[in-house]
N, C-alpha and C positions, 0 to 999 in steps of 0.2 A: 298291094292292098294294105293301106295304113288305117283306113276307117271302113266300117261296114255296119249295116243293119243286119241283125240276126233275128230270126223268129223263134217261136216257142219250140218248133220241131227240132231245132238245133240245140237249144238250151236243155231240153229234157234228156238229151243223150248224155249230158254231163252227169246225170244222176241215175240213169237206168242202164246198167252195164250190158244188158242183153240186146241193146239197140244196134242196128246196122249203122255203120259209119261213125260209131262212138269215138273211135280214135281220132278221126278227123275233127269231130266237134270238140274233143278235149284239146286238140292242137290249137284251135282258135281260142279256147279259154286260157291256155298257157301263154299264148301271144298277148292276150289282154292283160293277164296278171303281170307279165314281164314288161308291160307298157310298150309293146311293139305293135299293138292293134288297139284302136279305139272302137268300142262297140256302142251303138245307139239302137234304140227301138222305140216304138210307140209305148205309151204308158200302160197299155193293156197287156204288155208282156208279163207283168207281175201276176195278173189274174189268170192268164193262160197257163203259165208255168205251175202255179198252185193247183189249178184245176187238173192239169195233166198228171201231176203227182198224186192227187187224190184218186183219180181214176186208176192209176197204176197200183195204188195201195189196195183199192177194191178188188182188183184183179190178181192180187197176191204177188205183184212184181217188186214191191218195196214195203218194208216193214214200217210200223208206226214211228219207231224211234228214228229211223232213217229219213222219213218224210219230213219230220220237224227239223232235223239237222240240215237237210237239203234246202228247205225253204229259207231257213235262217242264213245259210251260207250264200244262197242266191241273192237274198236281199242285201247282204253285207258286201257284195261285190261292187256296188256303186255304179252299175251300168247306167249310162245316160238315157233316162226315160223321158220321152218328149210328149208334150200335150199335142193332141191332134185336132183340137176344136177348130182351128183355122184352116184345116185341110179337108173339111167335109166335102167340098165340091170335087176334089181329086179322089177321095174315097168313093164317092158315088160313081164317078167316071170309071174307076177300076172295077167296081162291083158290076157295072153294066157291061163294060167292054169285054170282060173276061169271065163273067158269071161266077164271081168269087164272093165270099162273105165280106162283110165290113171289116172283120178282123184281118183277113188276108190283105184286103185293099189298104188297110192302115199301114202295114209294113211297106207296101209299094209306094204309098204317098210320102212316107217319111224318107225312104231311100231316094225318091225322086227329088224332094225338096232339098235334101242334103247333098245331092249329086254324088252319092256313093253306092257301092255294091250292096245288094240284098243277098244274103246267103240263106238258103232254105233247104230243108230235108223233106219238105211237103211236096210229094210227087205231083199231086193234082195242081197245086199252085204253079210249080215250075213248068209243068207241061203246058199249062194254059197260056203262059206268057213268054216262053223261051224264044219264039219266033220273032216277037216284036220288041222285047225288052232285054237287050244284051247285057244290061247291068244286073240282071237277076241270075245268080249262079247256084248250081246244084251242089250241095255239100260234098257229094262224092267226087266232084271235079275240082274242088278247092285244094 
């Protein structure tokens, strides 16, 4: 796997050390930083990561000083964020076919368009598509 779409469930593990499969998520980040892996995602990844970190802060899982550093660090990574406006029909298809949110469906649509793997730690997403979409991989198996 030289290119992959990753979703917010993977990225958040980079900044929340108490998360399961955190080491596997960090291994993907290390591969990205060492230019061994190209990471892509729909542009909504930024909002999902920021929202996830804000929620983690509310729950006492990350301090205010760390949340700012995490967001700045994430934004400075330069992950290829893709516009999904041309993918709306695929997003709708995945929403309907797998009863997923438009957010989840956006990751699926980008991965399909780019013909690359989607890595997720979202158990609901993975379980809903694993029988049909072999290119969606569970973080624990990567």
